[in-house]
C-alpha positions as CSV (number, residue, x, y, z in Angstrom):
1,M,163.4,358.8,73.8
2,A,161.7,355.8,73.5
3,T,157.8,354.8,72.7
4,F,156.0,351.5,73.4
5,Q,153.6,349.7,71.5
6,Q,151.3,346.7,72.9
7,L,151.9,343.8,70.4
8,T,150.0,341.2,72.7
9,D,148.4,341.4,76.4
10,A,150.4,341.4,79.4
11,T,149.4,337.5,80.3
12,I,151.0,336.7,76.9
13,G,154.1,338.4,76.5
14,V,156.3,338.3,73.2
15,S,159.2,335.6,72.9
16,A,160.9,337.0,69.7
17,H,160.8,339.9,67.3
18,A,162.8,341.4,64.4
19,W,162.4,344.4,61.8
20,S,162.1,344.2,58.3
21,P,165.2,345.7,56.1
22,D,163.2,348.9,55.4
23,G,161.6,349.2,59.3
24,R,158.1,349.2,58.0
25,E,157.3,346.0,59.2
26,V,157.7,343.5,62.6
27,A,157.7,340.6,62.9
28,F,157.3,338.7,66.3
29,A,156.0,335.7,68.2
30,P,153.3,336.3,70.7
31,N,154.7,333.6,73.1
32,S,153.4,330.8,71.1
33,H,154.0,328.9,67.9
34,E,152.9,331.6,65.2
35,L,154.7,334.2,63.5
36,R,152.9,336.9,63.0
37,I,154.1,339.9,60.9
38,A,152.4,343.4,61.2
39,D,153.0,346.9,60.2
40,A,155.3,348.8,62.3
41,T,153.1,352.3,62.7
42,T,149.5,350.2,62.9
43,L,150.3,347.3,64.0
44,D,148.0,345.7,61.8
45,I,148.3,341.8,61.3
46,K,149.6,341.4,57.5
47,H,150.5,338.1,58.0
48,S,150.0,335.1,60.4
49,L,152.4,332.1,59.9
50,S,151.8,328.8,61.8
51,E,154.5,325.8,60.3
52,H,155.7,325.9,63.7
53,D,154.3,323.3,66.3
54,M,155.7,324.7,69.6
55,L,157.0,328.3,71.0
56,I,159.3,330.5,68.6
57,S,161.9,331.2,70.3
58,A,164.0,333.1,68.0
59,I,163.4,335.3,64.8
60,D,166.0,336.6,62.6
61,W,165.4,338.8,59.5
62,H,168.4,339.4,57.2
63,P,168.4,343.1,55.5
64,T,169.9,342.5,52.8
65,S,168.4,339.3,51.4
66,N,164.8,339.7,52.8
67,Y,164.8,336.3,54.2
68,I,163.5,335.6,57.6
69,V,164.9,332.7,59.6
70,T,162.7,331.5,62.5
71,C,163.6,328.3,65.2
72,A,161.4,326.9,67.6
73,H,161.2,324.2,70.8
74,D,159.8,322.0,68.0
75,R,163.8,321.4,67.0
76,N,162.7,323.0,63.1
77,A,163.9,325.9,61.6
78,F,162.1,327.5,59.0
79,V,163.8,330.3,56.3
80,W,160.5,332.2,54.8
81,S,160.8,334.0,51.5
82,Y,158.2,336.5,50.3
83,D,156.5,335.7,47.0
84,A,155.8,339.2,45.5
85,E,153.0,337.7,43.0
86,E,151.3,335.6,45.3
87,K,151.9,338.3,48.4
88,K,152.6,335.8,51.0
89,W,155.6,334.0,52.7
90,K,156.6,330.8,51.8
91,P,158.4,328.6,54.3
92,S,161.3,326.2,53.6
93,L,162.1,323.3,56.2
94,V,165.4,323.1,57.1
95,I,167.0,319.9,58.6
96,L,168.8,320.8,61.7
97,R,168.9,317.2,63.0
98,I,168.8,318.3,66.6
99,E,167.0,316.0,69.4
100,R,166.0,318.8,71.4
101,A,164.7,322.3,71.3
102,A,166.2,325.1,68.9
103,L,166.9,328.2,71.4
104,D,168.6,331.2,69.2
105,C,169.0,331.1,65.6
106,R,171.3,334.2,63.2
107,W,172.0,335.3,60.4
108,S,175.6,335.6,59.1
109,L,176.5,339.2,57.7
110,D,176.8,337.9,54.3
111,G,173.2,336.2,54.5
112,Q,174.8,332.8,52.7
113,K,174.5,331.0,56.1
114,F,172.9,330.9,59.6
115,A,173.7,329.3,62.9
116,V,170.8,327.8,65.5
117,A,172.0,327.1,69.4
118,S,169.9,324.2,70.6
119,S,169.1,322.3,73.9
120,A,171.1,319.6,72.5
121,K,174.8,320.5,73.0
122,C,175.1,321.9,69.6
123,V,174.9,324.3,67.2
124,P,173.7,323.6,63.2
125,V,175.3,325.9,60.7
126,C,173.0,325.9,57.7
127,Y,173.4,326.8,54.2
128,Y,171.6,326.6,50.9
129,E,172.3,323.8,48.6
130,S,170.9,324.7,45.3
131,D,171.5,321.3,43.8
132,N,168.8,320.1,46.0
133,N,167.0,323.4,47.0
134,W,167.1,322.7,50.4
135,W,168.7,323.7,53.2
136,V,171.1,321.9,55.2
137,S,173.4,321.8,57.9
138,K,176.8,321.0,59.4
139,M,177.1,320.6,63.3
140,I,179.3,321.8,65.8
141,K,179.7,319.8,69.0
142,K,182.1,321.1,71.2
143,H,179.6,321.8,74.3
144,K,179.0,320.3,77.3
145,S,175.6,321.4,78.0
146,S,172.8,323.5,76.5
147,V,174.0,326.8,74.1
148,L,171.9,329.5,74.7
149,S,173.0,332.3,72.5
150,I,175.1,332.8,69.2
151,A,176.7,335.6,67.6
152,W,178.1,336.1,64.2
153,H,181.5,337.8,63.6
154,P,181.7,340.2,60.7
155,C,183.5,338.5,58.4
156,S,181.0,336.0,58.3
157,T,183.3,332.4,59.2
158,V,183.6,332.7,63.0
159,L,180.9,332.1,65.2
160,A,180.3,332.6,69.2
161,T,178.8,330.9,71.6
162,G,177.3,330.8,74.9
163,S,176.4,328.0,76.8
164,S,175.1,327.1,80.1
165,D,178.6,325.2,80.7
166,F,179.7,328.6,82.2
167,R,181.7,328.9,78.7
168,C,181.9,331.3,75.7
169,R,183.4,330.0,72.8
170,I,184.9,331.2,69.6
171,F,184.6,328.5,66.6
172,S,185.6,328.5,63.0
173,A,182.5,328.2,61.0
174,H,184.1,328.3,57.4
175,V,182.0,325.6,55.2
176,D,183.7,324.3,52.2
177,G,181.8,325.6,48.8
178,V,180.3,328.5,50.2
179,D,183.1,330.6,51.7
180,G,185.6,328.8,49.5
181,D,187.5,325.7,49.5
182,Q,190.1,326.8,52.3
183,P,190.1,328.3,55.2
184,A,191.4,331.3,55.8
185,E,192.7,333.8,58.5
186,A,189.6,335.5,59.7
187,G,188.4,338.1,62.2
188,G,192.3,337.8,64.2
189,Y,191.7,334.4,64.0
190,P,194.0,331.7,62.9
191,S,192.4,329.5,60.1
192,K,191.5,326.1,61.4
193,P,188.5,323.6,59.7
194,F,185.2,323.9,60.2
195,G,183.8,323.4,64.3
196,E,187.2,323.9,65.4
197,V,187.5,326.0,68.5
198,L,189.6,329.3,68.5
199,A,189.3,330.5,71.9
200,E,187.5,330.0,74.7
201,F,186.3,332.2,78.3
202,T,185.0,331.3,81.5
203,C,182.2,333.2,83.3
204,G,180.9,332.7,86.6
205,G,177.4,331.5,85.3
206,W,175.3,330.5,82.3
207,V,176.4,332.7,79.2
208,H,172.8,334.4,78.4
209,G,174.0,336.4,75.5
210,V,176.8,337.0,73.1
211,A,177.7,339.9,70.8
212,Y,180.4,341.5,68.4
213,S,180.7,344.8,67.8
214,P,180.1,346.3,64.4
215,S,183.8,345.8,63.5
216,G,184.5,342.5,65.2
217,A,187.4,344.2,67.3
218,S,185.2,343.3,70.6
219,L,183.5,340.3,71.9
220,A,180.9,340.4,74.8
221,F,179.3,337.8,77.1
222,A,176.5,338.3,79.8
223,G,176.5,336.1,82.8
224,H,174.0,334.4,84.8
225,D,175.9,335.6,87.7
226,A,174.9,339.2,87.1
227,S,178.0,340.1,85.1
228,I,179.2,341.4,81.4
229,S,182.6,340.6,80.1
230,V,184.3,342.2,77.1
231,V,187.0,340.8,75.4
232,T,189.4,342.8,73.3
233,N,192.8,341.4,71.9
234,N,192.1,338.4,74.2
235,V,192.0,340.6,77.1
236,V,189.2,339.9,79.1
237,Q,187.5,342.6,80.9
238,T,184.4,341.9,83.7
239,L,182.0,344.2,85.0
240,K,179.7,343.6,87.8
241,L,175.9,344.8,87.0
242,P,174.1,347.3,89.8
243,C,171.2,345.1,88.7
244,L,169.4,341.5,87.8
245,P,171.1,339.6,84.8
246,S,171.1,340.2,81.3
247,L,170.0,337.9,78.8
248,Q,170.6,339.6,75.6
249,L,173.6,342.3,74.3
250,L,173.7,344.7,71.6
251,F,176.9,347.0,70.7
252,L,175.4,350.1,69.3
253,D,179.0,351.1,68.0
254,E,182.4,350.6,69.3
255,T,182.5,352.1,72.5
256,Q,178.6,351.6,73.4
257,L,177.1,348.2,74.7
258,V,173.5,347.2,75.9
259,G,172.7,345.2,78.0
260,A,168.7,344.0,79.0
261,G,166.9,341.0,80.7
262,H,165.7,340.4,84.1
263,D,165.9,343.9,85.6
264,A,163.2,345.2,82.3
265,N,165.4,347.9,82.0
266,P,167.7,348.2,79.7
267,A,171.3,349.1,80.8
268,L,174.2,351.5,78.6
269,F,177.7,350.5,79.1
270,A,180.6,353.0,77.3
271,K,184.1,352.7,76.9
272,V,186.2,355.4,77.4
273,D,189.8,354.1,78.5
274,A,187.9,350.8,80.1
275,W,184.2,350.1,79.9
276,A,182.1,350.7,83.0
277,F,178.4,351.0,83.5
278,A,177.0,354.4,82.3
279,R,173.2,354.3,82.9
280,F,170.0,352.4,82.9
281,I,168.3,353.5,79.6
282,D,164.6,354.1,81.0
283,E,165.3,356.7,83.6
284,K,162.7,357.8,86.2
285,K,160.9,361.3,85.5
286,E,160.1,362.6,88.5
287,A,156.9,364.8,86.8
288,Q,155.4,361.1,86.4
289,E,155.3,360.4,89.9
290,K,154.0,363.4,90.9
291,A,151.3,363.2,88.1
292,M,150.3,360.0,89.7
293,T,147.0,360.6,91.6
294,G,143.7,358.5,92.3
295,V,143.4,355.1,90.7
296,A,147.1,355.1,89.1
297,A,148.7,355.9,92.6
298,K,146.5,353.1,94.5
299,M,147.8,350.9,91.1
300,A,151.4,351.8,91.9
301,M,151.1,351.3,95.5
302,W,149.8,347.4,95.1
303,Q,152.7,347.0,92.3
304,A,155.1,348.3,95.0
305,K,153.8,346.0,97.6
306,D,153.8,343.0,95.4
307,K,157.0,343.5,93.4
308,T,159.2,344.6,96.5
309,G,157.4,344.3,99.6
310,S,157.4,347.9,99.9
311,V,154.6,349.5,102.1
312,N,155.1,353.5,101.4
313,G,153.7,353.6,98.0
314,A,154.8,354.5,94.4
315,S,157.6,356.6,95.7
316,A,159.2,353.5,97.6
317,G,159.4,351.1,95.2
318,S,157.1,351.4,92.3
319,T,158.2,350.6,88.6
320,A,154.9,352.0,87.2
321,W,157.0,354.6,85.2
322,R,159.0,352.0,83.4
323,K,158.4,351.2,79.8
324,H,158.5,347.5,80.4
325,Q,156.9,345.9,83.3
326,G,158.4,342.2,82.8
327,P,161.5,340.8,82.1
328,I,163.1,341.9,78.6
329,T,163.3,338.6,76.4
330,N,164.7,339.7,72.8
331,L,166.9,343.2,72.2
332,K,167.8,344.1,68.3
333,K,168.6,346.9,66.2
334,S,165.8,349.1,65.0
335,P,165.2,352.3,62.4
336,T,165.6,354.4,65.5
337,G,168.2,352.9,67.3
338,F,167.4,349.7,69.0
339,S,164.1,347.4,70.3
340,T,163.3,345.7,72.6
341,S,160.0,343.0,73.6
342,A,159.5,341.1,76.9
343,L,156.9,339.3,79.0
344,D,154.7,342.0,79.1
345,G,153.5,342.2,75.6
346,R,155.3,345.4,74.8
347,L,157.4,346.2,72.1
348,V,159.6,349.3,72.8
349,A,161.9,351.6,70.2
350,W,164.5,353.2,72.0
351,S,167.0,356.2,70.6
352,V,169.9,356.5,72.3
């Protein structure tokens, strides 16, 4: 079951989104420098925030602290806090010290830190310094190319990254004074100082997305070679997708994984004895196709010709029945299960 809402025009798209802790609001970027916070039901815009100068690439809304972190191609990140008295969101600039675009940002589970993936071959891990009343960063510099995605282990001191150098790496992200004075063994990984590599895995293409399972026992990463790999106890299982490459990954639980990206249709993977492709979540309903008459049928025919080269109309190659009509750019947990936003300007809430 899925419901979709049109956040922007289909020619604009949505580059990122995130849900408020209570699920009543949704923050999104309409493929621009603007951060909009809207009512999740009516889509009435409550706040429009324009501190960034260039396209916002990622948004993360922490479920406990209620802080929002955004990063953009302007090489900046902001932490937004809500002032209940003034009824507005106030930004706090983060000193990232990067020279190229920021591509992804994620809060750690405990909310004490967040990390930013960047095109500058590095990952700033940011934390709040109360003495100076600002957010500062420590840098991880072990990558040979742009860092495309990041994921925190539930222990909040281990960080996984996906890079365009065909590698998925796991780092120690222990920050003295925030996580304690001495790094300890966490997540099944040995204790090492900040920025040290704990594990490294190869991929057949750029690593677009990484994700940890809720317990941290499994790590998944998606490659541009249309593959998804799942690591459990340092054993890697790689699956070849029956579709285009995934850009984002999300574990629903320890035995279910969702991948979404260029195919515009989320794919579900399940584990029984081993991980395997289960199905596409947006399934075609025959009744929908039969109900298409007149203008709808002609539109589906031209879409089929344009996208697949088919000349046999809607039945041969149309994707008009799909909830998304463009590549999926973002995949997040939602109040009903998970949600996706895409270049078609739609936000789809899925219930699996």
